[in-house]
FIPA-669815 format. One record per residue (C-alpha): x, y, z; residue number from 1. Coordinates in pm, whole numbers, plus 32768, in hexadecimal, padded with zeros to 4 digits. Layout:
N
PT    X    Y    Z num
PT    X    Y    Z NUM
...
This chain:
113
PT    X    Y    Z num
PT 8000 8000 8000   1
PT 808F 814F 7F9B   2
PT 8096 8284 8070   3
PT 7F81 8328 7F9D   4
PT 7E99 81FF 7FD5   5
PT 7ED5 820E 814B   6
PT 7E7F 8380 8158   7
PT 7D3D 8349 8091   8
PT 7CD7 822C 8178   9
PT 7D19 82FE 82B0  10
PT 7C48 841E 8228  11
PT 7B05 8354 8213  12
PT 7A0D 83FC 82FB  13
PT 796B 82FC 83DF  14
PT 7825 8398 8451  15
PT 76B0 837F 8411  16
PT 762A 8417 82D4  17
PT 75CA 8586 830A  18
PT 749C 8552 822A  19
PT 740B 843F 8302  20
PT 744D 8501 8441  21
PT 7394 862D 83B1  22
PT 7270 8555 833F  23
PT 724E 84B5 8498  24
PT 7261 8604 854E  25
PT 715C 86A8 846D  26
PT 7078 8577 8479  27
PT 7078 8570 85F5  28
PT 7039 86E5 8609  29
PT 6F17 86D7 8510  30
PT 6E8B 85AB 85CD  31
PT 6E8A 867A 870C  32
PT 6DBB 8785 865C  33
PT 6CCF 867C 85CF  34
PT 6CA0 85EF 872E  35
PT 6C29 8746 879C  36
PT 6B1E 8749 868E  37
PT 6AB1 85E1 86BF  38
PT 6AA9 85CB 883A  39
PT 6A0B 8720 8876  40
PT 68EF 86E0 8783  41
PT 6965 87EC 8691  42
PT 6981 88FB 8799  43
PT 6A80 8A0C 8766  44
PT 6BBD 8A27 8835  45
PT 6B9E 8B4C 8927  46
PT 6C3C 8C98 88D4  47
PT 6D3A 8D09 89D8  48
PT 6C94 8E61 89DC  49
PT 6B42 8DD7 8A47  50
PT 6AD5 8E0C 8BAE  51
PT 6B73 8D16 8CA3  52
PT 6A37 8C56 8D04  53
PT 69E9 8BFB 8B99  54
PT 6B47 8B72 8B5D  55
PT 6B4A 8ABD 8CAB  56
PT 69F7 8A24 8C5E  57
PT 6A75 899D 8B0F  58
PT 6BA0 88EF 8BAD  59
PT 6AD0 8863 8CCA  60
PT 69D8 87CD 8BD2  61
PT 6AE8 8722 8B00  62
PT 6BFB 869A 8BE6  63
PT 6C31 8558 8B20  64
PT 6C53 8616 89DA  65
PT 6D59 86FA 8A74  66
PT 6E25 85CD 8AEB  67
PT 6E1F 852E 8992  68
PT 6E76 867A 88E9  69
PT 6F97 86B3 89D9  70
PT 7019 8551 89A2  71
PT 700F 8576 8827  72
PT 70B1 86CF 882A  73
PT 71C5 8656 8910  74
PT 71ED 852A 882A  75
PT 7211 8618 8703  76
PT 7320 86DD 87B7  77
PT 7409 85AF 87CA  78
PT 742E 8572 8652  79
PT 7439 86EB 8620  80
PT 7564 8702 870B  81
PT 7609 85DB 865F  82
PT 75CC 8683 850F  83
PT 767D 87BD 8585  84
PT 77A4 86EF 8606  85
PT 77BF 8628 84C1  86
PT 77B7 8761 83E8  87
PT 78C1 880F 84B8  88
PT 7997 86D5 84B0  89
PT 7975 86B6 8337  90
PT 79CD 8824 8304  91
PT 7B0A 87F7 83D0  92
PT 7B65 86BF 8308  93
PT 7B36 876E 81B9  94
PT 7C79 87CD 810A  95
PT 7CD5 893B 8114  96
PT 7D0E 89DA 7FBE  97
PT 7E68 8A5F 7F6F  98
PT 7E59 8BB9 7ED6  99
PT 7FC2 8BB9 7E5F 100
PT 8006 8D1A 7ED7 101
PT 80D9 8D9C 7FF3 102
PT 8095 8EC7 80C9 103
PT 816C 8FF9 808E 104
PT 8219 8FCF 81DF 105
PT 8282 8E6B 8185 106
PT 830B 8EDD 8033 107
PT 83DC 8FF0 80D4 108
PT 845D 8F00 81DF 109
PT 84E3 8E12 80D4 110
PT 8596 8F2A 8014 111
PT 864B 8FB3 8147 112
PT 86EA 8E60 819D 113
């Protein structure tokens, strides 16, 4: 095995596919919104600017729905965090382009030696 083949083999990124992580995160988040519609009987989610008793009443009437929504949204945050880590890791692994130019200070330093 040549040195070039070794470098190519070492540069393979071993991580989950970013596409699948994104699909899972979005699916879980959309499912949490669908749960709101299905379990509340089509009722609207309360506006944070509504009076306190109306909002409190909504959450007291639907405790099971809130648990399921919270579980699904927390579940969506895990693949979303993994997606961010994979993308950052892949960006760091990507080769940096060589521009072929030197800064003026480097050119002057070489001439004075």
